[in-house]
DODREN-321259 format. One record per residue (C-alpha): x, y, z. Coordinates in steps of 0.25 Angstrom, whole numbers, plus 5000, padded with zeros to 4 digits. Example, Ala and Ser with C-alpha at 12.3 -4.5 7.8 and 13.67 -1.06 7.14 Angstrom:
# residues 2
504949825031;505549965029;
END
This chain:
# residues 412
497750635043;497850685028;498650595020;499050605005;499350474998;500250474986;500250364976;500750354962;500050234956;500750144946;500150104933;499849964938;499149964951;499849884963;499949864977;500450014980;499050064975;498349964984;499150004997;498950154994;497450134993;497350055005;498150155014;497350265008;496050195012;496650155026;496950295029;495650345024;494950245033;495650295045;495150435042;496350505036;496250595024;496950535012;497150584999;497950524987;498950584977;498950484966;499650474953;499650364943;500750314934;499750294923;499750444921;501050424913;500250354902;499550484899;500850564898;501450614885;502850574880;503450704886;502750674899;503250534900;504650584897;504450684909;503950574918;505450524920;505750654927;504450654934;504650524941;505850594948;505050724951;503650754946;503550904949;502050904944;501750794954;502450864965;501650994963;500350914962;500650844975;501050964982;499751034979;499050904984;499750914997;499451064999;497951034996;497850905004;498850945015;499050795020;499750765033;500550655026;500850605012;500950455010;501650414997;501450284991;502050304977;502650424969;503150344957;503050384946;502150504943;502050574957;503650564959;504350594972;504150744970;503050744979;503850714992;504450854991;503050914991;502650845004;503950895011;503651035006;502351035013;502850955025;502050835023;502650705027;502750585017;502550435019;502850345008;502550195006;503650114999;502850024991;504049974983;505550004981;505450124971;506250214980;507350114979;507150044966;506650104952;505849974950;505349974964;505549824967;507049794969;506949694958;507749664946;508149544937;507249454946;507849484959;507849604970;508749714966;509249834975;510249894965;509550034965;509650054979;511150094976;511050134962;509750164954;510550154941;510350004942;508850014939;509050104927;510150004921;509149884923;507849964919;507149924932;505950004931;505049954920;506249894913;506650034908;507950104911;507250234907;506050214917;507050164927;507950284926;506750374929;506450304942;507950294946;508050444944;506850464953;507450384964;508850434962;508350584962;507550564975;508550484982;509550594980;508550704984;508250624996;506750624993;506450484998;507250505011;506850645014;505450675009;504750545013;504450545028;504150395030;504150275021;503250155022;503950025018;503049905017;503949805024;505249805032;505949745020;505549865011;505949955022;507349885023;507549915008;507250055009;508150075022;509350005014;509150105003;509350215013;507950255017;507850315031;507350205041;506550305050;505650335038;505450195033;504250135040;503549995037;502049975034;501549855026;500449855017;499049805022;497749745018;496449815019;495349775020;495649645027;495249535017;495149435028;495749295030;495549185020;494549075024;495248955016;496548905016;496748935001;496648854988;497748914979;499048994980;498949144975;499849244969;499449394968;500349494962;500949544949;501249444939;502649474936;504049404937;504549484950;503349434957;503749294956;502749244946;503649154938;504149094951;502749074955;502349004942;503548914942;503348874956;501948834953;502448754941;503348674950;502348644960;502048494962;500548514964;499548614958;499348724968;498348824964;498948964961;498249094958;498949214953;498349354952;498949484946;499449534934;500849574927;501849534916;501849384919;500349364917;500349284904;501549204910;500749174922;499549124913;500449044904;501148974916;499948954924;499348884913;500548794912;500548764927;499148724928;497748774931;498048784946;498748914943;497749024940;498049174936;497049264941;497449394934;497349524941;496349524952;495749624961;496249644976;494949584981;495149464972;496549454977;496149444991;495049334987;496149254980;497049264992;495949215001;495849084993;497349064992;498248975001;499449065000;499849184992;501149174983;502049294983;503249254974;503849394972;505349404969;505449554972;505449634984;503949664987;503649774996;502349725002;501349654993;499949674996;499649534992;500449485004;499649555015;498349525008;498749375008;499049395023;497649465025;496949345018;497749245027;498549195015;500049155017;501049195007;502149114999;503149224996;504449244990;505549265001;505949404997;505849545002;504649585010;503949455007;504849395018;504349505027;502949495024;502749345023;503349265034;503749125030;502949015036;502049105043;501349195033;501849125021;503049055014;504349115008;505049064995;506249104988;505849214978;505949164963;506049014967;504848944961;505248814968;505248874982;503948944979;503348804974;503848734987;503148844995;501848844988;501748694989;502048705004;500948815005;499948734997;500148605004;500148655018;498748715020;498848725035;500148805034;499548905024;498348925033;499348955045;500149045037;498849115032;498449135046;499749205049;499649285037;498349335041;498949365055;500049445048;499049525041;498249565053;499549605061;500249685049;499349715037;497949765041;497449905038;497449945052;498849905055;499349975042;498550105046;499250105060;500650095054;500350195043;499850295054;501150275061;501950305049;501150425046;501250475060;502850465059;502850575049;501750675054;502150795062;501650805076;500650915072;500050825062;499950705071;499250785081;498250845072;497950705066;497750645080;496750755083;496050735070;495850585073;494650555081;494350435089;494050355077;495450375073;496150365086;497050255082;497550335071;497650465079;498550395089;499450335079;499650465072;499850535085;500850435091;
END
């Protein structure tokens, strides 16, 4: 199968980039011909002041991007286009180019950008759904980058393409990462028959940890909405010194350093570390802490922890309630409640056998849901649902004995 992946990278790299790269490598490893159409928001830094002014309109419709993409489609002639992100340089203009050439489109919903200009359903420290009914709320509050002007550009993009039917008519299948995410899009009016669910995955398998863990671990952005103030306050309230390591970067780095020093030497800030280092730190942890106070889609750190056999102490909100099962693969606590987090952390620390049991269940959860092969099979099911019978027949004929499983899936 010939697949064209579309991804507009953000200025700061994140989980979307990792997922896109993993799926690209997974498809390539199974013999598919994969090419990428990639742009980067850092391009804007090179723009003149006039080009920056024009960018507000290009977020809505980038004619240059569409022409360039249409030429790429004609040259590569893919069987399918898989979109990961078009914001902000590529723009939604590319969907029409696919429809003009009769090429089906699958899009992964890594965040809530199609419903919310800030993409996270979060304002004033709590979940917010105002823009599902009226995008003007986001402009009033400057939800995107704390700027009403920048937010107005994103809101205009959403309003324009909602009215034009772009998202409902020109995308053949959506991939939501969790049932919780799917439910949010369905509530906003997205067609249920086009909304599939496929989680993120871990590849290669890092293997299960060999110890019961010597510290608690946080991995992620060091920012308020991720629950960092709640985490630090919880550790200040603990009646005993539980070792804690924090990895990542963000606007609260200096606050973390300052407060960690005040709490004690058992709190260690590691800074930004590589993916390989993250997995090594996970294998040394008794449990992972995920105190986010917003709706997460599917954080890679959760399935990575499960792959390492590490249970997760997570805030009980959004998809975390779905991914982490209380008293089975981890523990839940009320989001934004440092006392509740402290109590859960103390429970987890003092009950080593319980954490070992939950870690084993977490590993079993990984093996039953989040491996590369399971993810590949699900991806093929989704692709097959949008391909014509003619294309499916051709692909099935092209795949030899070494790709029998894929051929059968695609031909089903």
